[in-house]
N, C-alpha and C positions, 0 to 999 in steps of 0.2 A: 382622490389622492391629495395630500396637503400641498399648498403652493410652494413651500420651501423644501420639498423633497427633490431628490435627484436619483439618477441611476448610477449605482456604485458597482464597481468590479473589485472583488477581493480575490487575490491570487495567492495560493499556497504553493511553495516550492519544495522539492525534495532536497534542496541544499540552500543554506542561508546565503551562500555566494550564488545569487540567482543566475549569473551568467553560466555557471557550471551545472545547474539543475537540469536533469533530463526529463523530469516529470513535473507537471503542474496540475493542480486542482483549482478550478475557477468557479466562483459563484457570482452571479449578476442579479441585482435586486434593487427594489425601490427603497430609498433610505432617507429618513429625516433625522435631524439632530437628536431628537428625543427617542428614536427607535433603537432597539437592540439589533445587532447583526444576527443572521442565522447561526453563525459560529462566532462566539465572543472571543475577542483578542485581548491579551494582557499587555499593559504598558510597563516598561521598565522605569527606573527612577529618573533617567534622563529624558523620559517622554517618548522613547522609541517603542514601536509596536513589534511584538514577536508572538509566535505560536509556541506557548510554553508546554512542557510535558505535563499532562494531567496529574492532579494530586493522587499520590499513591499508585499512579500508573494502572488504574483500574479501567478495563475496557467496557464501559457501561454507558457511553453516550457518544453522540456524533462527533464531538470535538476530539475525544480520545481515540476514536477509530480513525479519524482523518490523520491525526498525528502519527498513529501507528503505521498506517498505510505509507505515508511519506518517509517515515524512518526506515521501513523495510525497503522501499524502492530506492532510496538514496544510498544504501549501504550494501546491497546484495544483488547478485545477478546470476546468470546461468552457469558461472564457473564455481559457485559456492554450494554448500550443502544444506539440505533440509533433513532434520533428524527427528525421529520419533522415539521416545523412551517410555517404556512401561515397566511395571513391577510384577514379579512373580508373587504368588500368595505368601511365600515365606518372608519377603522383604516389603510387602505392601505397607506404606506408612499409614498411620491412623489419622493424622491431621496434615493440613497443608504446611504447617510449620515444620513438621518432621520431614516432609518431602523437600522443602527448601534446603534443609541441612544436607540432604543427600545430594541434590543436584549441585549445590555449591561445592561440595567435596569433589564431585565429578568434574566441575569446571576447573578446580585447582589441578586435577590430574591432567586435563587437557592443556592448561597453561604450562605446566611443567614439561609436558611432552613437546609443546611448541617451542619453548625456550631452548630445549635440547637440540632443536633443529634450526636455531638461530632466528626464530620469530619473536620479536620483542613484545608485540601487542596482539592479544587474542580478541577478535571482534565477534560478538554474538548478540542475539536477542532470543529469549526463550519465554514461553508461555506455560503456566501451570494450569491444567484443566481439572476441575473438580465436579463438573456438572452432572456426570452420569454415575457418581458413586464410587468410581475407581480412579484414583489420582494418576495422572500421567503428564508428560511434558512434550512440547514441540519446540524445536530449536532451529534457528538459522545460524550458520557458522561460516565464517570466511574460510576459503579453501587454503589451509596451511598444514594439514595433516592427512596421512593416508586414511582412506575409508575404513579399512579393517581395524586400524588402531583406534579410531573414534568409537567404533562399536565395541571393541574389546575392553575399553576403559570403563564401560558401563558395568562395573563389577567391583568386588571388594576382596581383599586378602582373606583367605580362609582363616589364617591366624597370624599374629604379629611375626615379622621377620621371616615370612614364608612367601615364596614367589608364586605359589599356586593361588589362583583367583576364582571366585564364584560369581556367576552372572546375577545381576540384580533383577533381571527380567529380559524383555525383548528390546533390542536396539536396532534401528534401521537408519543408516545414513545413505542418502542418495543425492546425486546432483540435481539441482533445480532444473526442471524441464521447460524448454520453450514450447516444444510441440512433439506430438506423437500421434499415432492413428486415433487414439481416444480423445485427443484434444482438438481435432479438426473442427473448424467452425467456431472456435472460441477467439476472443480478442487477443492480439499479440501482446497486450499489456499483461504479460505472464506473472509479474510479481504481485499484481493485485489478486490473482487467484490464490497465491500462497498466503497473503495477508488475510483474505477473507476466510480461508480454510482455518487459519489459526484463531480466528475470532467467531467462527460459525455459531457456536452454542450461545455465546453472549448475545449475538444479534437475534437469536430465536428465543431468548429469555430462559434458557435452560442452564441456570447457574451462573457463576461469575468466573472471570479469568483475570489474572494479573500478568503483566509482562515485566521482565527485568532485562537490562541491557548492559553491555560492557562500556567502559570509558573509551573515548576516542572515536565515537561514531560521528558521522556527518549528521547535523541536526537540521530540521525543516525551517524554512523561513516564510515570510509573508509580506505582501505589499497591498496597497489599495489605490484606486483611481476613481475620482468622482466625475459625474457628467460624461460618462463614456459613450452614451448614445441618448437619443430623445425617447420620450415615453412611447411614441408611436413605433419607433424602431424596436424598442424593448418588447412591445406587444407582438410585433411581427416575428421576432426571434422566438418568443415564447410559444407560438403556435406551430410547433414542429412535428406534430403527430397527426395521424389520420389524413383526411383529405386536405387539411391546411398545410401539410408539409411543403408542398411545392411553392406555396405563396411565401413561406418563411425561409426557404432554403437559401435564396440569394442574400438576404440580410444576415443570415447566420454565417455564410462564407465570408462576407465582407467584414464582419466583426472579428472572426478568427484571423483573417489576413492582416487586419489593422493592428491587433494587439498581440497576436501569437503567430507571427508569420512563419517561423521555422518549427512549428509544432503541428501535430495531427490529433484530431479529436478521436478518442477511442470509446467514449461513453458520454451520454448527455441525458439529463433528467429534468423534469419540472417538479419541484418540491414545495412544501408548504411551511411557512413561518407562523407557528401558532401564536406568537407574541403580537406580531403586526397584523395578522390575518391576510397577508399577501403571499402570492406564489413567488418563487425565485428559480433561476436556472442554475443547474449544477453541471459542470463539465469536467471530464478527465482528459488530459492531453499528455502526449509523449513527444520528445524531439524527433525531427525527421531523421537525424543521424541514428538515433537509437532504433527508430522504426526500421530503417534500412538494414541495420545489423541484424535485427530480429527476423525480418522478412527474408534475408539472405539464407538464414538457417531454416525458417519455417516453410517457405515455398518459393522457389526461384521464379516460377512462372507468375505468381502473384506479385512479386517484387517488380518484375518488368511491367506488369499491368499497371501497377501504382505509378511507376515512373512515367509511363506513357500518358496516364491520365492527368498528372500534375495537379491533382485536386487536393486542396488543403483539408477537406473535411470528409474524405472518403475513408470508410472503415477498412482497416488492414485485415480483411477476412477473405481467404480464397473463395472465389465464386460470387463475390458481392455483386458483380454486374448481372449475373444470371438471376440472382434472387432479388436484386434491387436494394439500394441502401436503406430505403424506408422499411422494407420488410425485415431486414437484418437487425437494424439498430433500434427501431421503435417497436 
């Protein structure tokens, strides 16, 4: 490692007002002035750093997926809707551009209905999926309309000035789920499940996806800190799997307590920077307050167990003590 390198921590927040952010994504890496960071950051004209929306909002690289994850987490929760929209053969659009015209008209209908109920701003994110040959959409929508109305508006008038409508295809609006019998054993970071589902085909290389968003959403933010630990500490933190886990566990806990005291780690990985040839650590965290709210709904017994443990890096998974944190997380 070069003599002028240091250990840098780059933190990405689900809210540019970092005090209000309930989610954080953190990368810890060896950095030199001439090196590129694992996720490149844009600087504004006044020299400030920010995580900007990727060009054309295409979900095709690590930066855009990170931005999308944080955008989803910062704006939606269990009180909101996850909507799937498909087309019947009769209305199946031939191109992505045709599909965009249809869903934009649908959003205008939603906005009109929301305005009639006194809602000034309709907040949403949607993804258009084209990878499997049949275009369809997935949408996240703030809870401002009845579910039946949301589904019924996925239709068009049979003819002008006629109240009768014809369905464009299948529409399913459901509340975002924190937990159910089928979700037992999963991380309580439930919004990341939604985000990854919406980007699943892009990550597998099966076609492309674009997302569009409404105005007025909470945007992600970022910060950096240099010399956050020594090279030796970084190496100990990096050895968190297999038989080396116990040796690194204390350093990992110390690091989280120092820089993310009111947060809980929900995922951690060691990844590779192909530009520098070095490994780096990637962590996902959620605030303890958010954790507690989720766990109160997820499993009351597990919440009590967490409170009794008082451990900053214990995964919020029911039964983690029986399975062992190492077996669950790594």
